[in-house]
Backbone bond lengths (Angstrom), bond angles and torsions (degrees), N, CA, C in turn:
res aa  C-N    CA-C-N  psi(-1)  N-CA   C-N-CA  omega(-1)  CA-C   N-CA-C  phi
1 M - - - 1.467 - - 1.525 109.86 -
2 S 1.316 116.06 133.76 1.456 119.84 176.88 1.522 109.84 -84.08
3 I 1.332 116.09 155.04 1.460 121.98 177.86 1.523 108.16 -104.56
4 L 1.328 116.35 126.03 1.455 122.00 -178.39 1.524 110.06 -117.89
5 K 1.327 115.37 153.22 1.467 121.23 -179.61 1.520 109.12 -133.82
6 T 1.326 116.43 137.03 1.459 120.74 179.90 1.515 109.73 -161.22
7 N 1.320 116.62 157.60 1.458 120.26 169.73 1.522 108.64 -77.05
8 A 1.336 116.98 145.20 1.455 119.99 -174.18 1.520 110.93 -153.05
9 I 1.329 115.33 152.08 1.462 122.72 176.45 1.530 107.63 -125.39
10 P 1.335 118.56 126.81 1.467 119.93 178.85 1.533 111.58 -65.46
11 L 1.328 115.92 134.27 1.457 121.37 173.97 1.527 111.05 -94.20
12 Y 1.313 115.56 -40.88 1.471 121.39 175.80 1.515 108.18 -168.03
13 F 1.326 116.91 164.43 1.464 119.84 178.16 1.518 110.43 -144.52
14 T 1.341 114.51 159.73 1.461 122.21 -175.89 1.515 109.46 -137.43
15 N 1.318 117.29 130.11 1.461 120.98 174.62 1.528 109.36 -75.06
16 V 1.330 117.21 130.73 1.458 121.10 -179.33 1.523 112.31 -112.76
17 S 1.311 117.26 -10.26 1.465 121.83 175.69 1.526 107.02 -161.67
18 N 1.310 116.28 -175.76 1.464 119.87 177.61 1.520 112.67 -69.62
19 T 1.321 116.69 -14.67 1.470 119.27 -175.42 1.523 114.10 -124.41
20 S 1.316 118.51 -20.31 1.470 120.70 -172.17 1.524 111.99 -117.49
21 R 1.323 115.40 158.08 1.462 122.19 -176.26 1.523 109.61 -144.62
22 I 1.321 116.11 142.87 1.466 121.70 172.45 1.524 108.49 -98.92
23 V 1.314 116.30 126.97 1.466 121.93 178.90 1.522 108.58 -115.32
24 T 1.325 116.12 129.18 1.466 121.34 173.93 1.517 108.02 -101.13
25 W 1.333 115.21 126.50 1.461 121.90 -172.92 1.529 110.82 -117.27
26 L 1.317 115.39 155.71 1.461 121.16 160.04 1.518 105.48 -102.43
27 T 1.328 116.63 120.98 1.458 120.50 -173.96 1.527 111.24 -109.22
28 A 1.310 115.10 161.15 1.467 120.99 -178.09 1.517 112.39 -73.41
29 H 1.354 118.06 -25.71 1.465 120.41 -171.82 1.522 114.85 -125.48
30 Y 1.342 118.48 -12.17 1.462 119.71 -173.22 1.528 112.74 -130.17
31 G 1.311 117.40 17.49 1.452 119.88 178.92 1.515 112.05 68.80
32 K 1.324 115.50 -147.27 1.461 120.85 179.12 1.525 109.48 -90.42
33 L 1.326 116.19 128.67 1.456 120.03 178.30 1.522 110.11 -148.19
34 S 1.326 115.18 160.98 1.463 121.19 -179.67 1.518 110.29 -116.75
35 T 1.312 115.78 141.90 1.466 121.54 176.20 1.520 109.13 -130.86
36 I 1.307 115.90 149.37 1.448 119.80 172.36 1.520 108.44 -96.10
37 L 1.316 115.51 130.80 1.468 122.00 177.93 1.529 106.65 -103.63
38 K 1.314 115.41 97.01 1.468 120.18 -176.28 1.527 110.53 -72.82
39 G 1.321 115.25 130.91 1.455 120.69 178.50 1.510 114.23 72.73
40 E 1.327 117.66 14.49 1.470 120.70 -174.71 1.522 112.26 -60.38
41 Q 1.323 117.58 -30.82 1.461 119.69 -174.31 1.528 113.88 -92.89
42 R 1.314 115.59 8.49 1.465 118.33 171.58 1.523 109.22 -78.37
43 K 1.327 116.26 149.77 1.459 120.49 -176.10 1.519 113.15 -61.13
44 N 1.323 117.02 -32.55 1.465 120.33 -177.11 1.523 112.59 -97.82
45 S 1.344 117.36 16.39 1.464 120.20 -178.19 1.532 110.91 -65.63
46 L 1.316 116.04 138.12 1.468 121.26 177.91 1.532 111.91 -74.58
47 F 1.338 116.34 -11.48 1.468 119.37 177.65 1.527 111.82 -80.81
48 R 1.323 117.47 -20.30 1.460 121.24 -176.31 1.529 111.62 -58.32
49 G 1.341 115.19 127.44 1.457 120.83 177.30 1.516 114.86 76.44
50 Q 1.348 117.24 4.61 1.458 120.44 -176.86 1.531 112.97 -104.09
51 Y 1.332 116.20 1.37 1.462 119.41 174.33 1.527 107.35 -155.65
52 D 1.325 115.83 156.60 1.461 120.72 178.12 1.525 107.77 -165.96
53 L 1.321 116.86 158.10 1.457 120.06 174.92 1.527 110.11 -56.03
54 F 1.318 116.18 138.44 1.467 125.41 177.46 1.530 113.16 72.45
55 S 1.320 118.57 2.12 1.470 121.74 -179.24 1.529 110.31 -106.37
56 T 1.329 116.09 151.57 1.459 121.15 178.78 1.525 110.11 -98.77
57 S 1.322 115.71 129.74 1.467 121.72 177.44 1.522 109.88 -126.40
58 E 1.319 114.86 159.06 1.459 119.92 169.20 1.532 107.09 -91.93
59 L 1.311 116.23 119.54 1.465 121.91 -175.05 1.528 109.74 -108.40
60 V 1.326 115.39 130.45 1.462 122.01 173.37 1.527 106.42 -117.02
61 F 1.357 116.65 126.70 1.458 118.71 -175.55 1.530 111.37 -144.92
62 Y 1.318 113.93 157.20 1.462 121.06 174.80 1.526 108.17 -86.18
63 D 1.324 115.35 120.61 1.460 120.83 -178.14 1.530 109.65 -84.08
64 R 1.320 116.23 115.66 1.460 120.57 179.94 1.517 112.26 -100.15
65 G 1.343 117.11 5.82 1.457 120.53 177.16 1.513 111.72 57.96
66 E 1.342 116.04 -126.65 1.456 121.72 179.96 1.523 112.75 -91.28
67 K 1.326 117.36 4.58 1.465 120.55 -172.38 1.520 113.31 -83.44
68 G 1.298 118.49 -14.82 1.454 119.86 -178.87 1.513 112.44 154.35
69 M 1.314 115.74 -163.94 1.456 122.46 -176.93 1.524 111.85 -65.26
70 H 1.338 116.53 134.24 1.457 120.57 172.98 1.530 108.81 -66.45
71 I 1.316 115.60 151.75 1.458 120.91 -177.66 1.524 108.95 -115.89
72 A 1.331 116.54 121.50 1.466 120.62 178.10 1.523 109.70 -70.70
73 K 1.305 115.28 131.00 1.460 120.34 176.96 1.525 110.55 -92.42
74 E 1.331 114.89 -45.87 1.467 120.73 178.44 1.518 108.88 -164.74
75 C 1.316 116.15 162.20 1.459 120.71 171.79 1.517 108.79 -152.09
76 S 1.311 115.24 154.25 1.465 119.85 -179.45 1.522 108.76 -140.10
77 M 1.318 115.56 137.12 1.464 121.84 -177.16 1.528 110.56 -68.00
78 L 1.338 115.87 132.55 1.461 121.56 176.23 1.536 111.12 -109.34
79 T 1.340 116.77 -49.00 1.463 121.94 -179.79 1.518 108.34 -134.12
80 R 1.325 116.98 115.76 1.464 120.08 -171.31 1.525 113.62 -83.89
81 R 1.322 119.28 -34.55 1.462 123.58 -175.21 1.531 111.05 52.59
82 A 1.304 114.29 59.84 1.465 121.72 -174.82 1.526 113.20 -67.57
83 V 1.330 118.19 -16.07 1.469 121.12 -179.99 1.522 110.87 -54.28
84 F 1.324 116.55 -36.48 1.464 119.70 -175.59 1.532 113.00 -69.76
85 R 1.317 117.32 -10.39 1.462 119.96 175.94 1.521 112.75 -86.78
86 T 1.329 116.78 -15.45 1.467 120.24 -177.47 1.525 112.96 -118.84
87 D 1.325 117.89 -28.13 1.466 121.73 -179.84 1.529 108.00 -100.89
88 W 1.324 117.45 98.93 1.464 120.88 -173.40 1.515 112.51 -69.88
89 R 1.343 117.82 -25.98 1.470 119.31 176.92 1.531 110.30 -72.01
90 A 1.314 116.47 -45.05 1.467 119.86 176.66 1.525 110.53 -62.35
91 C 1.330 116.49 -35.35 1.468 120.59 178.25 1.526 110.73 -64.05
92 A 1.341 117.04 -38.23 1.464 120.65 177.88 1.525 110.67 -63.03
93 A 1.343 116.36 -40.99 1.470 120.16 177.68 1.523 110.50 -64.78
94 A 1.329 117.18 -42.94 1.463 121.08 179.58 1.527 110.79 -63.57
95 G 1.343 116.48 -37.22 1.453 119.95 177.93 1.517 112.22 -63.70
96 Y 1.333 116.21 -40.17 1.469 120.25 177.48 1.525 110.74 -66.03
97 I 1.319 116.42 -44.09 1.463 120.54 178.36 1.524 110.63 -57.89
98 S 1.330 116.65 -47.56 1.464 120.80 -179.57 1.520 111.74 -62.77
99 A 1.343 116.33 -40.26 1.466 120.17 180.00 1.524 111.07 -62.37
100 L 1.334 117.06 -39.82 1.460 120.51 -179.39 1.527 111.01 -69.21
101 F 1.326 116.95 -40.14 1.466 119.66 176.48 1.525 110.67 -66.56
102 A 1.336 117.31 -40.81 1.464 120.49 179.84 1.523 110.79 -62.59
103 K 1.325 117.00 -39.72 1.457 121.37 -177.78 1.514 112.37 -70.03
104 T 1.314 118.01 -34.69 1.471 121.23 -170.85 1.522 114.30 -101.73
105 T 1.328 118.44 -0.40 1.463 121.17 -178.52 1.526 110.21 -100.06
106 L 1.325 115.96 128.26 1.459 120.73 179.51 1.526 110.64 -76.10
107 C 1.322 116.19 145.70 1.464 120.14 174.42 1.526 109.70 -65.63
108 H 1.316 116.71 128.30 1.463 124.55 179.54 1.531 112.13 59.00
109 G 1.331 116.29 19.32 1.461 119.71 178.49 1.516 110.09 -102.54
110 H 1.316 116.77 87.50 1.462 120.16 -176.06 1.521 110.49 -69.70
111 E 1.324 116.27 127.30 1.456 123.31 176.35 1.522 107.76 -122.12
112 P 1.330 117.62 109.06 1.472 120.43 -178.08 1.523 111.70 -54.30
113 G 1.297 116.03 132.68 1.456 121.38 177.66 1.514 114.21 94.40
114 R 1.329 118.78 -19.74 1.470 119.82 -176.35 1.528 111.24 -66.23
115 F 1.331 116.58 -44.27 1.458 119.26 -178.24 1.526 110.66 -64.08
116 A 1.334 117.03 -44.10 1.466 120.42 179.47 1.531 110.54 -62.29
117 F 1.327 117.03 -38.00 1.467 121.03 178.11 1.519 110.29 -66.00
118 F 1.332 117.85 -40.10 1.462 122.55 177.12 1.529 110.45 -61.07
119 E 1.319 116.44 -47.17 1.468 120.17 178.13 1.527 111.17 -60.03
120 E 1.317 116.14 -43.38 1.468 120.43 -178.84 1.523 111.05 -61.75
121 M 1.336 117.14 -43.99 1.457 120.54 -178.71 1.536 111.51 -66.40
122 L 1.324 116.97 -39.07 1.462 119.45 177.21 1.527 111.35 -65.68
123 S 1.316 116.35 -39.70 1.462 119.84 178.89 1.529 111.23 -64.46
124 L 1.332 116.78 -40.62 1.465 120.04 177.48 1.528 111.23 -67.92
125 A 1.328 116.50 -33.42 1.464 120.04 178.35 1.525 111.51 -64.90
126 E 1.324 117.31 -26.80 1.468 119.61 176.59 1.523 110.76 -59.91
127 T 1.326 116.36 -38.06 1.469 121.32 -176.81 1.520 112.73 -91.05
128 Y 1.348 116.88 -42.26 1.457 120.54 -170.62 1.529 114.14 -112.45
129 G 1.317 117.34 -6.53 1.457 120.18 -171.24 1.512 115.52 -66.20
130 H 1.335 118.48 -11.02 1.458 120.38 -178.86 1.521 112.81 -78.81
131 C 1.336 118.21 -3.83 1.460 121.71 -177.43 1.525 111.26 -115.53
132 A 1.335 116.03 138.64 1.462 121.48 -177.77 1.539 113.74 -57.40
133 P 1.352 120.52 -40.15 1.467 118.85 -179.99 1.523 113.78 -59.69
134 F 1.329 117.66 -22.10 1.468 119.34 177.80 1.523 110.47 -61.48
135 L 1.344 117.76 -39.19 1.455 119.93 179.55 1.526 111.12 -63.87
136 V 1.343 116.63 -35.26 1.469 120.34 176.87 1.519 109.32 -62.69
137 W 1.326 116.32 -50.02 1.466 120.32 179.93 1.529 110.58 -60.06
138 F 1.331 117.25 -43.18 1.458 120.20 179.16 1.522 111.13 -61.45
139 D 1.339 118.13 -46.02 1.466 120.79 -179.95 1.524 111.21 -58.33
140 L 1.324 116.52 -41.32 1.466 120.58 179.43 1.522 110.98 -64.48
141 Q 1.340 116.81 -43.99 1.464 120.75 -179.82 1.521 111.14 -68.59
142 F 1.320 117.10 -42.64 1.458 120.74 -179.36 1.531 110.65 -63.03
143 S 1.320 116.15 -44.26 1.467 120.14 -179.57 1.519 111.02 -59.90
144 E 1.334 116.15 -43.11 1.469 119.03 179.33 1.521 110.98 -67.10
145 Q 1.337 117.07 -41.08 1.458 120.93 179.78 1.523 111.16 -60.99
146 M 1.333 116.85 -34.74 1.463 121.58 -178.47 1.532 112.68 -87.12
147 G 1.330 116.66 4.72 1.464 119.83 178.42 1.515 113.96 83.52
148 H 1.330 117.51 19.71 1.458 122.00 179.50 1.534 109.94 -122.64
149 R 1.308 116.65 49.65 1.464 120.18 179.68 1.529 109.56 -54.18
150 I 1.321 116.88 129.93 1.456 121.24 -177.98 1.523 110.21 -70.85
151 Q 1.336 116.32 127.98 1.457 121.79 -178.26 1.520 110.00 -78.78
152 L 1.336 116.00 113.12 1.462 120.95 -177.23 1.518 112.81 -120.91
153 E 1.313 116.77 4.77 1.460 119.95 179.67 1.525 110.04 -85.41
154 D 1.331 115.51 146.40 1.459 121.31 179.21 1.522 107.99 -143.97
155 S 1.324 116.03 138.04 1.466 119.99 -176.51 1.531 112.82 -66.03
156 D 1.344 116.26 -28.58 1.463 120.23 -179.97 1.522 109.29 -98.86
157 R 1.333 116.01 97.30 1.461 119.94 -176.76 1.522 112.91 -75.08
158 E 1.325 117.75 -10.44 1.457 120.84 179.75 1.527 111.83 -100.98
159 R 1.308 116.48 12.25 1.458 120.56 -176.67 1.532 110.42 -62.59
160 D 1.339 115.43 139.95 1.470 119.59 178.60 1.521 111.80 -104.52
161 A 1.327 117.32 4.85 1.463 121.45 177.05 1.527 109.17 -149.93
162 Y 1.313 115.77 134.16 1.458 121.31 179.84 1.525 109.20 -124.55
163 R 1.327 115.31 159.08 1.455 121.34 173.48 1.534 107.73 -130.36
164 F 1.338 115.26 139.85 1.462 121.76 -178.35 1.522 107.98 -118.21
165 A 1.334 116.11 124.06 1.464 121.76 -179.98 1.520 109.10 -119.50
166 A 1.329 116.25 116.34 1.462 120.85 -177.27 1.519 111.76 -61.61
167 D 1.339 117.38 -40.19 1.458 119.88 -176.63 1.521 112.69 -75.02
168 H 1.344 117.43 -10.40 1.468 121.79 175.40 1.525 111.48 -104.38
169 G 1.318 117.16 2.47 1.458 120.71 173.45 1.507 115.94 83.28
170 G 1.339 118.62 9.53 1.454 119.00 178.70 1.514 112.34 152.41
171 L 1.338 116.68 -140.00 1.463 121.50 -176.09 1.524 111.15 -70.64
172 V 1.329 114.88 142.49 1.467 121.37 172.79 1.522 107.72 -131.69
173 E 1.323 116.49 152.30 1.456 121.15 179.47 1.531 108.68 -67.80
174 P 1.350 117.98 128.97 1.465 120.71 -175.10 1.526 113.89 -53.60
175 G 1.334 117.56 -42.75 1.461 120.42 179.35 1.518 111.76 -63.83
176 Y 1.323 116.63 -40.16 1.467 121.41 178.06 1.528 110.76 -64.06
177 A 1.334 115.91 -40.20 1.463 120.09 179.60 1.525 110.48 -64.50
178 R 1.350 117.08 -40.95 1.464 119.79 179.41 1.525 111.03 -67.31
179 K 1.313 116.42 -43.97 1.462 121.05 -177.16 1.513 112.03 -61.19
180 H 1.319 116.39 -41.63 1.460 120.61 -175.73 1.530 112.59 -100.69
181 R 1.322 116.31 9.02 1.462 122.29 176.68 1.538 111.83 53.22
182 I 1.307 114.01 47.80 1.467 120.61 179.16 1.523 109.14 -85.39
183 P 1.334 118.18 125.67 1.471 119.38 175.69 1.527 110.05 -62.78
184 A 1.321 116.03 110.88 1.461 120.20 -176.04 1.524 109.32 -139.31
185 S 1.320 115.59 137.16 1.462 121.56 -178.32 1.520 110.12 -94.67
186 P 1.336 117.53 139.14 1.478 119.27 175.46 1.521 110.04 -69.56
187 I 1.317 115.04 144.16 1.465 120.00 178.00 1.524 107.93 -145.46
188 A 1.314 116.50 132.62 1.465 122.23 -174.51 1.530 111.31 -70.79
189 P 1.342 117.01 151.30 1.466 120.42 176.82 1.524 112.72 -55.57
190 E 1.341 116.78 -36.24 1.464 120.07 179.10 1.526 111.25 -64.26
191 A 1.334 116.35 -37.85 1.463 120.33 178.24 1.524 110.64 -69.21
192 V 1.321 116.84 -38.28 1.464 120.77 176.96 1.526 110.06 -63.47
193 A 1.329 116.85 -42.09 1.465 120.59 179.34 1.525 110.77 -61.49
194 L 1.333 116.51 -40.32 1.463 119.91 177.37 1.527 110.83 -63.48
195 L 1.316 117.01 -45.49 1.462 120.95 179.55 1.532 111.25 -58.95
196 K 1.322 116.58 -43.02 1.467 120.49 -179.95 1.519 110.84 -62.60
197 A 1.333 116.80 -45.00 1.467 120.67 -179.26 1.519 110.48 -66.02
198 W 1.322 117.72 -43.09 1.461 121.31 -177.20 1.522 111.65 -72.14
199 Q 1.324 116.45 -28.48 1.466 119.02 177.68 1.534 111.09 -65.16
200 E 1.321 116.58 -30.87 1.468 120.92 -178.85 1.520 112.61 -92.45
201 A 1.327 118.47 -7.10 1.469 121.16 -177.95 1.523 110.35 -71.41
202 P 1.338 118.71 121.95 1.468 120.64 -177.67 1.522 113.68 -70.88
203 T 1.335 116.99 -24.61 1.462 121.93 177.44 1.525 108.24 -136.18
204 P 1.330 117.94 161.59 1.470 119.23 179.41 1.523 114.71 -76.08
205 R 1.326 118.63 -2.27 1.463 120.45 -175.89 1.529 111.61 -58.30
206 S 1.350 116.69 -47.86 1.461 119.38 -178.57 1.526 111.00 -69.03
207 V 1.327 117.38 -29.93 1.458 121.29 178.17 1.528 109.86 -64.47
208 M 1.331 115.68 -44.00 1.459 120.02 179.72 1.539 111.97 -63.35
209 A 1.317 116.26 -29.05 1.460 120.50 -175.96 1.523 112.99 -89.51
210 T 1.333 117.33 -4.75 1.457 120.72 -177.00 1.523 110.88 -85.45
211 P 1.339 118.22 119.81 1.474 119.11 176.29 1.523 109.83 -70.06
212 C 1.315 116.82 137.37 1.458 119.56 178.37 1.526 109.41 -147.45
213 H 1.315 114.79 146.83 1.459 120.69 179.94 1.532 108.89 -72.65
214 P 1.330 117.93 137.08 1.471 120.18 179.87 1.525 113.43 -54.18
215 A 1.337 117.64 -34.06 1.461 120.49 -179.61 1.528 111.20 -66.03
216 H 1.340 116.74 -37.14 1.458 120.06 179.37 1.531 110.40 -70.78
217 L 1.335 116.69 -38.82 1.457 119.66 177.57 1.529 110.67 -64.97
218 T 1.329 116.70 -37.01 1.463 120.60 177.58 1.522 110.71 -63.50
219 Q 1.329 116.74 -42.05 1.469 120.32 176.79 1.523 110.97 -60.91
220 I 1.320 116.45 -44.95 1.460 121.22 -179.92 1.520 110.43 -61.11
221 E 1.309 116.24 -45.72 1.461 119.90 -179.25 1.522 111.58 -62.46
222 R 1.336 116.69 -37.36 1.461 120.57 -179.10 1.530 111.37 -65.59
223 V 1.333 116.60 -46.15 1.466 118.37 -177.35 1.529 111.32 -71.67
224 L 1.334 116.89 -33.58 1.462 118.69 178.80 1.526 111.32 -70.20
225 E 1.309 116.85 -35.50 1.464 119.80 176.13 1.524 110.05 -58.43
226 K 1.325 117.02 -44.02 1.463 121.04 179.10 1.522 111.01 -68.47
227 F 1.329 116.61 -39.41 1.461 120.24 -178.89 1.529 111.30 -64.67
228 I 1.338 116.87 -47.95 1.461 120.80 -178.78 1.523 110.57 -63.98
229 S 1.321 116.65 -41.06 1.462 120.54 179.47 1.525 110.90 -63.22
230 W 1.329 117.07 -41.76 1.464 121.13 -177.64 1.524 111.55 -73.03
231 Q 1.316 117.34 -48.86 1.463 121.21 -172.87 1.521 113.12 -74.41
232 F 1.342 117.42 -34.38 1.468 120.00 -172.56 1.526 113.33 -118.62
233 D 1.336 116.22 6.60 1.469 121.68 174.64 1.529 111.67 57.22
234 L 1.324 115.69 35.20 1.467 120.20 177.30 1.521 108.49 -93.10
235 P 1.337 118.36 126.56 1.468 119.58 179.17 1.528 111.26 -54.36
236 P 1.341 118.41 133.99 1.471 121.25 -175.59 1.522 114.21 -56.74
237 H 1.340 117.44 -30.16 1.465 118.72 -175.51 1.528 112.45 -65.92
238 V 1.342 117.49 -21.42 1.467 119.73 -178.93 1.525 109.85 -64.64
239 R 1.339 115.95 -48.66 1.461 119.06 178.43 1.524 111.39 -69.75
240 K 1.340 116.66 -37.52 1.460 120.39 -179.33 1.522 111.53 -59.38
241 K 1.324 116.35 -42.97 1.461 119.95 -178.22 1.523 110.98 -63.07
242 A 1.349 116.00 -43.67 1.467 119.41 178.60 1.527 110.32 -63.99
243 L 1.326 116.14 -41.24 1.462 120.35 -177.36 1.526 111.57 -67.60
244 E 1.323 117.02 -39.12 1.460 119.99 178.20 1.524 111.16 -59.57
245 T 1.324 115.56 -35.84 1.460 119.91 178.02 1.522 111.03 -69.37
246 L 1.329 116.32 -39.18 1.463 120.15 -176.27 1.529 113.20 -78.77
247 R 1.308 117.88 -22.18 1.465 120.28 -177.55 1.521 111.98 -59.12
248 A 1.310 116.50 -30.84 1.457 119.81 179.89 1.522 111.82 -65.53
249 A 1.334 116.81 -15.30 1.471 120.33 -177.91 1.522 112.73 -91.18
250 R 1.319 118.02 -3.75 1.454 119.29 -173.63 1.518 113.20 -64.15
251 E 1.316 116.49 -30.00 1.466 119.15 -178.17 1.512 112.54 -84.53
252 T 1.341 116.70 -3.27 1.452 120.11 176.74 1.511 110.09 -97.78
253 A 1.293 117.20 167.22 1.470 121.46 179.58 1.508 109.77 -77.71
254 C 1.329 116.69 118.32 1.458 121.80 -178.74 1.518 109.44 -99.28
255 V 1.308 116.50 72.08 1.457 120.80 -178.55 1.501 108.46 -133.73
């Protein structure tokens, strides 16, 4: 067995005995993979404190190829991201981000740039993840990164009513939706304008500073929930749970 080394972030883990645990990671060089950490739950284990959800570690493991579970040799913490242990709203956002990456990443399917994008989103969630609009910005960025940029352009710029169809990738002409019986949700022009601006925002800072009516944000959240569920096969309750946690932050200053 060869020994491999890479930076990695745990996506989830499962206890397999009183002493050992299987950890599934997103790695910088080998995509998503699982390793067994033998003896991890013993008090004197060298793995203790060297990895955690949402944190980046250096992972050294024995590569077993197609023969079975990889075996972790050692790991050491590189970036802890301790904010998620004290800010429960930011933790909810980080949990949603991790769930979406876990769902859409192939096992052993290395995609250049995915790990760096995951790290970047978690780092931004430390600062902005306590506010609901951050999830909107993240969904827009993630969709574009995965090649599913949400279609928000419309030939009639003076339209006073829009329809959003998840299975069509974004806005559809209302008459076309009625004619072909396309399931499409109404969305206000103001909400569409916000989506367009936030889709082009390079960081969530401007999103946090943009005043928006709660009704428009609710519309945006509804259509994005359907879009993410349709495009990435993520169960709707995953986003709902994160959003329910963040809704309590709407009355606070999200800056």
